[in-house]
C-alpha positions as a Markdown table, in Angstrom:
| # | Residue | x | y | z |
|---|---|---|---|---|
| 1 | Met | 93.6 | 63.3 | 60.8 |
| 2 | Lys | 90.3 | 61.6 | 60.7 |
| 3 | Phe | 88.6 | 64.7 | 61.8 |
| 4 | Ala | 90.2 | 66.7 | 58.9 |
| 5 | Tyr | 88.8 | 64.5 | 56.5 |
| 6 | Ala | 85.4 | 64.7 | 58.2 |
| 7 | Phe | 85.8 | 68.6 | 58.0 |
| 8 | Ala | 86.4 | 68.3 | 54.4 |
| 9 | Ala | 83.4 | 66.4 | 53.4 |
| 10 | Met | 81.3 | 68.9 | 55.7 |
| 11 | Ile | 82.9 | 72.1 | 54.5 |
| 12 | Val | 82.6 | 71.8 | 50.8 |
| 13 | Ala | 78.9 | 72.4 | 50.2 |
| 14 | Pro | 77.0 | 73.5 | 53.6 |
| 15 | Val | 79.7 | 76.4 | 54.3 |
| 16 | Ala | 78.4 | 78.8 | 51.3 |
| 17 | Ser | 75.6 | 80.6 | 52.7 |
| 18 | Phe | 72.5 | 82.4 | 51.3 |
| 19 | Ala | 73.0 | 85.7 | 52.8 |
| 20 | Gly | 76.3 | 87.1 | 51.4 |
| 21 | Thr | 78.1 | 85.6 | 54.4 |
| 22 | Val | 79.7 | 82.3 | 55.2 |
| 23 | Thr | 78.7 | 80.0 | 58.0 |
| 24 | Pro | 81.3 | 77.8 | 59.9 |
| 25 | Pro | 80.7 | 74.3 | 60.4 |
| 26 | Ala | 78.7 | 73.5 | 63.7 |
| 27 | Gly | 81.3 | 73.8 | 66.8 |
| 28 | Cys | 83.7 | 76.2 | 65.0 |
| 29 | Glu | 84.2 | 79.6 | 65.7 |
| 30 | Ala | 85.5 | 82.2 | 63.2 |
| 31 | Phe | 87.6 | 85.0 | 64.4 |
| 32 | Leu | 89.1 | 86.9 | 61.5 |
| 33 | Thr | 88.3 | 87.6 | 57.8 |
| 34 | Val | 91.1 | 88.8 | 55.5 |
| 35 | Gln | 90.6 | 90.5 | 52.1 |
| 36 | Ser | 93.4 | 90.1 | 49.7 |
| 37 | Ala | 94.5 | 91.8 | 46.5 |
| 38 | Asp | 94.0 | 88.9 | 44.4 |
| 39 | Cys | 90.4 | 88.5 | 44.4 |
| 40 | Gln | 90.3 | 86.3 | 47.5 |
| 41 | Val | 88.7 | 86.6 | 50.9 |
| 42 | Glu | 90.0 | 84.0 | 53.5 |
| 43 | His | 88.2 | 83.2 | 56.9 |
| 44 | Tyr | 89.7 | 81.8 | 59.9 |
| 45 | Trp | 88.2 | 79.8 | 62.6 |
| 46 | Ser | 88.9 | 77.3 | 65.5 |
| 47 | Cys | 86.7 | 74.2 | 66.3 |
| 48 | Glu | 85.8 | 72.2 | 69.6 |
| 49 | Gly | 87.7 | 69.2 | 70.4 |
| 50 | Glu | 90.9 | 70.1 | 68.6 |
| 51 | Pro | 94.2 | 70.7 | 70.2 |
| 52 | Glu | 94.8 | 74.1 | 71.3 |
| 53 | Gly | 96.0 | 76.6 | 68.8 |
| 54 | Val | 94.8 | 74.5 | 65.7 |
| 55 | Lys | 92.9 | 76.8 | 63.3 |
| 56 | Trp | 91.4 | 76.6 | 59.8 |
| 57 | Arg | 91.6 | 78.8 | 56.9 |
| 58 | Tyr | 88.7 | 78.9 | 54.2 |
| 59 | Ser | 89.3 | 80.7 | 50.9 |
| 60 | Met | 86.8 | 81.8 | 48.4 |
| 61 | Gly | 87.4 | 83.3 | 44.8 |
| 62 | Glu | 85.0 | 85.2 | 42.5 |
| 63 | Asp | 83.2 | 82.0 | 41.8 |
| 64 | Gly | 82.9 | 80.3 | 45.3 |
| 65 | Pro | 85.1 | 78.3 | 47.6 |
| 66 | Val | 88.5 | 77.5 | 46.3 |
| 67 | Tyr | 90.8 | 76.1 | 49.2 |
| 68 | Met | 90.8 | 75.2 | 52.6 |
| 69 | Ser | 93.8 | 74.3 | 55.2 |
| 70 | Gln | 94.4 | 73.3 | 58.9 |
| 71 | Met | 97.4 | 74.3 | 60.8 |
| 72 | Asp | 98.5 | 74.1 | 64.4 |
| 73 | Arg | 99.7 | 76.7 | 66.9 |
| 74 | Glu | 103.2 | 76.6 | 65.3 |
| 75 | Tyr | 101.5 | 76.9 | 61.7 |
| 76 | Arg | 102.8 | 73.2 | 60.8 |
| 77 | Trp | 100.7 | 72.3 | 57.7 |
| 78 | Leu | 98.4 | 69.6 | 58.9 |
| 79 | Tyr | 96.1 | 69.1 | 55.9 |
| 80 | Ser | 94.7 | 71.2 | 53.2 |
| 81 | Gln | 92.3 | 70.7 | 50.3 |
| 82 | Asn | 91.6 | 72.3 | 47.0 |
| 83 | Leu | 88.0 | 72.9 | 47.0 |
| 84 | Ile | 87.9 | 73.0 | 43.0 |
| 85 | Asp | 89.7 | 69.9 | 41.9 |
| 86 | Gly | 89.7 | 67.9 | 45.3 |
| 87 | Phe | 93.5 | 67.8 | 45.3 |
| 88 | Glu | 94.4 | 66.9 | 49.1 |
| 89 | Asn | 97.7 | 67.1 | 51.3 |
| 90 | Thr | 98.2 | 65.6 | 54.7 |
| 91 | Met | 101.3 | 65.9 | 56.8 |
| 92 | Ser | 103.5 | 63.0 | 57.1 |
| 93 | Lys | 105.1 | 62.6 | 60.4 |
| 94 | Pro | 107.4 | 62.3 | 61.8 |
| 95 | Glu | 108.8 | 65.6 | 60.2 |
| 96 | Lys | 112.7 | 66.1 | 59.6 |
| 97 | Asp | 112.6 | 69.8 | 60.7 |
| 98 | Leu | 109.5 | 70.8 | 61.9 |
| 99 | Gln | 108.0 | 74.2 | 61.0 |
| 100 | Ser | 108.0 | 76.7 | 64.2 |
| 101 | Met | 106.4 | 79.9 | 64.3 |
| 102 | Ser | 107.9 | 80.2 | 67.9 |
| 103 | Arg | 111.3 | 79.7 | 66.7 |
| 104 | Leu | 110.7 | 82.1 | 63.8 |
| 105 | Arg | 109.5 | 84.7 | 66.4 |
| 106 | Asp | 112.1 | 84.1 | 69.0 |
| 107 | Thr | 115.2 | 83.8 | 66.5 |
| 108 | Gly | 114.3 | 85.7 | 63.5 |
| 109 | Glu | 114.5 | 82.8 | 61.2 |
| 110 | Asp | 112.8 | 79.1 | 60.9 |
| 111 | Ser | 113.7 | 76.5 | 58.3 |
| 112 | Phe | 111.4 | 73.5 | 57.6 |
| 113 | Asp | 111.8 | 70.1 | 55.9 |
| 114 | Phe | 109.2 | 67.6 | 55.9 |
| 115 | Phe | 106.8 | 65.3 | 53.5 |
| 116 | Glu | 103.3 | 65.3 | 52.7 |
| 117 | Val | 100.9 | 62.7 | 51.4 |
| 118 | Val | 99.3 | 64.0 | 48.3 |
| 119 | Gly | 96.2 | 62.7 | 46.8 |
| 120 | Tyr | 94.3 | 63.3 | 43.3 |
| 121 | Pro | 91.0 | 62.1 | 42.8 |
| 122 | Gly | 91.2 | 58.6 | 41.3 |
| 123 | Ala | 95.0 | 58.3 | 41.6 |
| 124 | Met | 97.2 | 56.6 | 44.1 |
| 125 | Pro | 98.6 | 58.8 | 46.8 |
| 126 | Ala | 102.3 | 60.2 | 46.4 |
| 127 | Arg | 104.9 | 61.9 | 48.7 |
| 128 | Arg | 106.1 | 65.6 | 48.4 |
| 129 | His | 109.0 | 67.0 | 49.8 |
| 130 | Val | 108.7 | 70.3 | 51.4 |
| 131 | Val | 112.0 | 72.1 | 52.3 |
| 132 | Gly | 112.4 | 76.1 | 52.7 |
| 133 | Gln | 113.0 | 78.9 | 55.3 |
| 134 | Asp | 111.1 | 81.9 | 56.6 |
| 135 | Val | 113.2 | 85.0 | 58.0 |
| 136 | Leu | 111.9 | 88.0 | 59.9 |
| 137 | Thr | 113.1 | 91.0 | 57.8 |
| 138 | Gly | 112.9 | 93.4 | 60.8 |
| 139 | Glu | 110.4 | 95.5 | 59.2 |
| 140 | Val | 106.8 | 96.1 | 60.8 |
| 141 | Val | 103.9 | 97.3 | 58.5 |
| 142 | Glu | 100.4 | 98.5 | 59.3 |
| 143 | Ile | 97.7 | 97.7 | 57.1 |
| 144 | Asp | 94.0 | 98.3 | 57.7 |
| 145 | Gly | 94.9 | 99.3 | 61.1 |
| 146 | Gln | 96.7 | 95.7 | 61.6 |
| 147 | Arg | 100.2 | 95.5 | 62.7 |
| 148 | Leu | 102.2 | 92.9 | 60.8 |
| 149 | Leu | 105.8 | 91.5 | 61.0 |
| 150 | Glu | 107.3 | 91.4 | 57.6 |
| 151 | Thr | 109.0 | 87.9 | 56.3 |
| 152 | Asn | 110.9 | 86.8 | 53.4 |
| 153 | Tyr | 110.5 | 83.0 | 52.5 |
| 154 | Gln | 111.8 | 80.5 | 50.0 |
| 155 | Ile | 110.4 | 77.0 | 49.4 |
| 156 | Ser | 110.7 | 74.0 | 47.1 |
| 157 | Glu | 108.2 | 71.4 | 47.0 |
| 158 | Thr | 109.3 | 68.0 | 45.1 |
| 159 | Thr | 106.7 | 65.3 | 44.0 |
| 160 | Gly | 108.5 | 62.6 | 41.9 |
| 161 | Ser | 109.8 | 64.4 | 38.7 |
| 162 | Asn | 107.9 | 67.6 | 39.4 |
| 163 | Val | 109.3 | 70.8 | 41.1 |
| 164 | Phe | 107.3 | 73.7 | 42.4 |
| 165 | Glu | 109.6 | 76.7 | 43.7 |
| 166 | Gly | 108.5 | 79.9 | 45.4 |
| 167 | Arg | 109.9 | 82.9 | 47.0 |
| 168 | Gly | 108.9 | 86.3 | 48.3 |
| 169 | Gln | 107.4 | 88.2 | 51.2 |
| 170 | Glu | 104.6 | 87.2 | 53.6 |
| 171 | Tyr | 103.5 | 88.7 | 56.9 |
| 172 | Val | 103.1 | 87.2 | 60.4 |
| 173 | Leu | 100.0 | 88.3 | 62.3 |
| 174 | Glu | 101.3 | 87.8 | 66.0 |
| 175 | Glu | 97.8 | 87.7 | 67.6 |
| 176 | Phe | 96.9 | 84.5 | 65.9 |
| 177 | Asn | 100.2 | 83.2 | 65.0 |
| 178 | Leu | 99.4 | 83.1 | 61.6 |
| 179 | Phe | 101.2 | 83.8 | 58.1 |
| 180 | Ile | 99.3 | 86.1 | 55.9 |
| 181 | Gly | 99.9 | 86.4 | 52.0 |
| 182 | Gly | 102.3 | 88.9 | 50.3 |
| 183 | Glu | 104.0 | 89.2 | 46.9 |
| 184 | Gly | 106.4 | 87.0 | 45.4 |
| 185 | His | 107.4 | 84.7 | 42.4 |
| 186 | Phe | 107.0 | 81.0 | 41.6 |
| 187 | Arg | 107.6 | 78.5 | 39.2 |
| 188 | Asn | 107.3 | 74.9 | 38.1 |
| 189 | Asn | 110.1 | 72.4 | 36.9 |
| 190 | Gly | 112.5 | 75.1 | 36.4 |
| 191 | Gly | 110.6 | 77.2 | 34.1 |
| 192 | Ala | 110.0 | 81.2 | 34.1 |
| 193 | Trp | 109.7 | 82.9 | 37.4 |
| 194 | Glu | 105.8 | 84.1 | 37.5 |
| 195 | Ala | 104.8 | 87.2 | 40.0 |
| 196 | Tyr | 101.8 | 86.9 | 42.4 |
| 197 | Asn | 100.3 | 89.5 | 44.7 |
| 198 | Ser | 98.1 | 88.1 | 47.6 |
| 199 | Ser | 98.7 | 90.8 | 50.0 |
| 200 | Pro | 96.0 | 91.8 | 52.4 |
| 201 | Leu | 94.1 | 94.9 | 52.0 |
| 202 | Thr | 91.2 | 94.7 | 54.8 |
| 203 | Phe | 91.0 | 92.8 | 58.2 |
| 204 | Ser | 87.5 | 91.9 | 60.0 |
| 205 | Arg | 86.7 | 90.5 | 63.3 |
| 206 | Pro | 83.5 | 89.4 | 64.6 |
| 207 | Gly | 81.0 | 92.5 | 64.5 |
| 208 | Glu | 82.7 | 94.5 | 62.1 |
| 209 | Asp | 81.7 | 95.2 | 58.7 |
| 210 | Gly | 83.0 | 92.5 | 56.2 |
| 211 | Phe | 83.2 | 89.8 | 58.6 |
| 212 | Leu | 82.5 | 86.4 | 57.0 |
| 213 | Ser | 81.6 | 88.1 | 53.8 |
| 214 | Asp | 81.4 | 85.5 | 50.9 |
| 215 | Thr | 82.4 | 87.9 | 48.3 |
| 216 | Pro | 86.2 | 88.9 | 47.3 |
| 217 | Gln | 86.6 | 92.8 | 46.9 |
| 218 | Phe | 89.5 | 93.4 | 45.2 |
| 219 | Gly | 91.4 | 92.3 | 42.3 |
| 220 | Cys | 88.5 | 90.5 | 40.7 |
| 221 | Gly | 88.0 | 90.2 | 36.8 |
| 222 | Ala | 92.1 | 90.7 | 36.3 |
| 223 | Met | 94.1 | 88.0 | 35.1 |
| 224 | Met | 95.6 | 86.1 | 38.1 |
| 225 | Ser | 98.2 | 83.3 | 38.5 |
| 226 | Ser | 96.9 | 79.8 | 39.2 |
| 227 | Leu | 95.6 | 79.5 | 42.9 |
| 228 | Ala | 96.6 | 76.0 | 43.0 |
| 229 | Asp | 100.2 | 77.0 | 42.3 |
| 230 | Val | 101.0 | 80.0 | 44.5 |
| 231 | Met | 98.7 | 79.0 | 47.6 |
| 232 | Arg | 100.7 | 77.8 | 50.7 |
| 233 | Ala | 99.1 | 75.2 | 52.6 |
| 234 | Gly | 99.3 | 76.5 | 55.7 |
């Protein structure tokens, strides 16, 4: 995980560019940009020297960078960081029940049960227990010409006495073994369920309009749920 921390330090400042686009760190190659309904634009890239299938997600909001995460070929959450407040999550090994994109695609469902080490600037690290399930609904949808598999998910994240719960619908982009956001609800510590919508609206590949754009195109200016609450680290 040393590379992840070095990458985090490098990505916070130099990535945002001067020409309305994002420049990945040296040795990394971007392959996809997704504009979402919740005033976010997400960029995906892979980097030299990392295991095959490891990918990074870099998210930007109306006011700049907000989030990044690293996942492997099975979409196991290796590392993530909130770029606004510095909050970090790192996978704690071994996992009790590994998250597996292959199992989801082969059987139609996948459960997961693991711990993360979570860190806040100036605070001692804590352990977070993550439990949940992804299920393919059998529906295939097309958004902006992109074929996506629809999923339902549920998740619970417990850190000390704090419990975050989420449930809803996402998509699988088979070509890159990626989860793409959808619609759902979340709550903290048994409070009221709050709705969110991070559904994808456009997809751009290298050479296409909007690829590596640093400007979200949809949903900006509207009242949004907290990114830190609804973003899955992966």
